[in-house]
N, C-alpha and C positions, 0 to 999 in steps of 0.2 A: 602558703606556709613558708616558702623560700622565695625571696624576690631580689633579683639583681636589677638595680635601678641605675642606668648609665654607668655601670661598674667598669672601672679601668684600673689596671695595675701595671706599674713599671718597676723594673729592677735596675736602677741606674739609668743607662741610656737605652736599655732593652725594654720595649713595650710588649708585655705578655698578653694583655687583654685590653680592649678599648671599646667603650660605649656599649656595653652589653646590657640589654633589656630583656629579661626573661623571668617569668613567674612559674613556679612549680606549686600547684595547688595541693591542699591537704588531701591525702589519700591517693595521690598520683605517683606513678613510677615513670621517671624520665631518664633517658640515656643521653649522655653527652658523647658525641662522636667527633672525630677530627684527627688529622695527621699528627704525628709527633711534633711537639712544640706549638700546638695550636691554642694552648691556654686552658685545656681541660682540668689539669691538676691544680692550676692556679685558682680556677673557679671553685673547685671543691674545698681547697684550703681556706679560701675566703669565706665560704659558707660555714666551715667549721670554726671560724674565728681565729684561725692560726696566722693569718696575714691580714693586714689592714689595707683597705682600698687606697689607691693613689687619687682616685676621683670617683664620684658617685657613692653608692652604698650597697651593702648586702644585708638584707633583713631576714630574720627567722621569726615567724609569727609576729611580725611588726616590730621586732626588737633588733637593734644592730647586732650582727652575728658575733662580734668580739666581746659582747657583754656576758658575764657569767650566767645570767638567767637564760640567754639564748643557747649557750653551749651546753647547759644542763639538759636541754630538750632533744639532744641529738647524740648519735653514736657514729664515730668516724673510723673507717678502716683505710689506712694509707696503702699506696701501691706496694711499698716494701716494708715489711714488718720485721722487727728484731726484738728478741726477749733474752733475758739473762740465761746463758747456757748452763749455769750451775743450778738453776731451779728446775723442778719438774713441771710438766704441763699443768697439773692440778694446782701447784703452788702459784703459777702465773695467773691462772684463772681466778683462784681464790683471792689473790691480791687485788685484781681489778674488780672482783665482785664487791669487796669491802669498800674500795675506792668509790664505786658508783652507787653503793647502797642497795644492791640487789639482794633479794631475800636468800636466806640459807637454803642450800640444796640446789640453787640455780646453777652452781658451778658444775655439778655432776650432769645436770640436764643439758647444758650447752656442750659439754664434752661428748656426751652420747650423740647429740645432733651433728657434731663435727667429725664423727667416726674416730675419735681419739681416745675413747674410754680404755681401750686395751693398752695404750701407751701413756696414759696420764701420769703414771708413777715413774716414768723414765725422765732423765734429764733432757732438757731442750737441746743441749749440745749433741745428742744422739739422733735428733730428728732430721729427716730429709727436708728439702726445700718445700715440697708439697705439704708435709706435715706441719711445718712452721706456718705456712699460709692458712691451713685449716685451723690451727690454734688462734691465728688472728681473727678468723671468722667467729670462732667460739667467743673470743673477747668482745667482738663487735655485737654479738647477739645477747650479751649479758643483760644490759639494761633494757627495760621495756620502753624505749624512747620513741616519741612520735615521728622522729626524723632519722633516717639511716643514710649515711654518705659512704659510698664505696668507690675507691679509686683503683681501676683496673683489677677488680677482685679475682678474675679468672686467670690472670697472667701466669701464675706459677702453680695452679691447682692441678692435682691429679684427678682421675675419674671420680674417686670418692669425694674429693673436695668440690668438684663441679656439682655433684648431686646435692651436697650440703648447701652450696651457694644458691642453687635453684630453689631448694626447700625454704631457705631463709627468706628470700625475696618474695616467693609466692605466699608464704605465711604472713609476712608483713602486709602484702597487698590485701589479703583477705581480712586482716585486722583493720584496714583503713589507714595504715601508716603511710608516710611519705618516704619515697626512696629516690635518691639521685645517685646515679653511678656512671662511670666511664668504662668503656670496653672497646677493644679492637676485635673481639670475637663477635662477628655480626649475628651469628646464630643466637647468642645470648640476648642481643638487642631485640630481634624479632620476637623471641619467645616471651620476654618479660616486660618490655616497656609499653607504656600507654602513649608516650610521645617521644620524639627524637629531635634533639637539638644538635645541629652540625656547626662546629667552630672551624674556621679557617683563618690562619694568621691573626688570631686573637679577636676575630669578629664573628658575629653570628651570621652564618650563611643561609640557614634554612631551619624551620621548625615544622615537623610533620606529625600529625596524629597517626594512630595505628590505621585508621580508615584511609587517610590520605596516602599512607605508605602502601597499603594493599592496592589502592587504585593505581598508583604510579608503577608498581611492580607488574600489575595486570596489563598495563599499556605497553610494557616492555617484553611481553611474551612473544614467542616465535613459533609458528607452525612450519614444519619441514615436510615436504612431500616429494616422493619419487614417483614419476608418472610413466605410463607405457608409451607416451608420445608427447610431442610439444606442438600443440595446435597454434596456428598463426594468430597473432594478436592476443595471445592468452594474457600476457602481462598487462596490456592495455585494458582488458576486461576486468582484471583483478584490482587494478590500482585505485578505482573508486572505493573499494572495500579495504585495501591495504596499500596505501600510497608508496610504501617502500618495497613493494614486491619485486623480487629479482631472482635470477638463476645463480646458483653457486655449484659449478660442475653439473652433475646430473640431478641436483636437488633444487626444488622450487622453495624459496625462502619467503615466508609471508609474516612479517612482523605485525603485531596487534594484539588486542585483548582476547581472552578466551571466549568472551561472549560473541565475537564476530566470526569464530571459526566455522560454525555450521554453514553460514552464508558463503564463505570462501570455498568450502568443499563442494557445495551445490554449484557454484560458478565454474569450478574446474570440471565437474562432470558435465555441466551444460555445454561446455566448450568441446566435449567429445573425448576427453582424456580419462583413462582409467588410473586409479591410484594403486600403486604397487606397495608402498609403505608410507607410514605416517608417524611422525614423532612431534611432540609438543614440548617446548622448553618454556618454563615460566620465568618471569623477570627475576633477576638476581639482585639481592640487596647490595652486594659488593659493587656491582656495576653502577647502580644508582648512586651509591656513596661516592664512587669515583667521579661521576658527573657533577655531583654537588660540590665536591672539594676541588674540582678542576684538575684531577689527576695529580695533585701535589702531595705525594707521600714522602 
């Protein structure tokens, strides 16, 4: 549905993205991750047809993204939204409803979805930042577009807005729509995305499926044990099962997937040690993310 083919974009002497090859299939939800300045917003704007490639191309359903037919098939929410402060929320949504040709009554529906119905008659100038962002979500949800592009949609959202965002993406997923979004909130990424594309310095550093992500996180789990004694050669006995096994103070640290923990516990007991306490830490997405981007935040 969305294809970046050797896509590159430069602004003067600054190269924002270079040589990006990435395909987002129809019905897929893909998250773009990356440090600030990694090219995520540039990619979204190119997919929305708002900027032209300096090299390569960006296609939406096989059509160059800048063409009107491609742009008609998508809805785009920028990172920062702004609406005329002298209009009410309802007037803003009604304007965009007519612009996109959405059916009558759709405006009230999206206002309810965005939890703005009680404030829809108020002027936008009286809205908080979170309310403005929720109004942006309502506008993005207006057309029944097959493609939804969201740039840092949770950046300024309040709790009600987060619920609306989750509901919007989950509904589009169930409908088989395509969603491409950027986010620094890694919990959003884990919960919503089917795949994860990591950009660093304008280049694609990694693409992981949800299954691959789960596997990588499992490998980064840690079992922590406090024992009643330290048998000799315990670490040597454990390292075939957990090569990075080590002591940290009075804790025995055993990195590795959850599936290997029963064997580790059996090996500790076989060595003659009693287990006083046990905690298990699962792999963290933010730690994996830092590895992928090389710690360049």
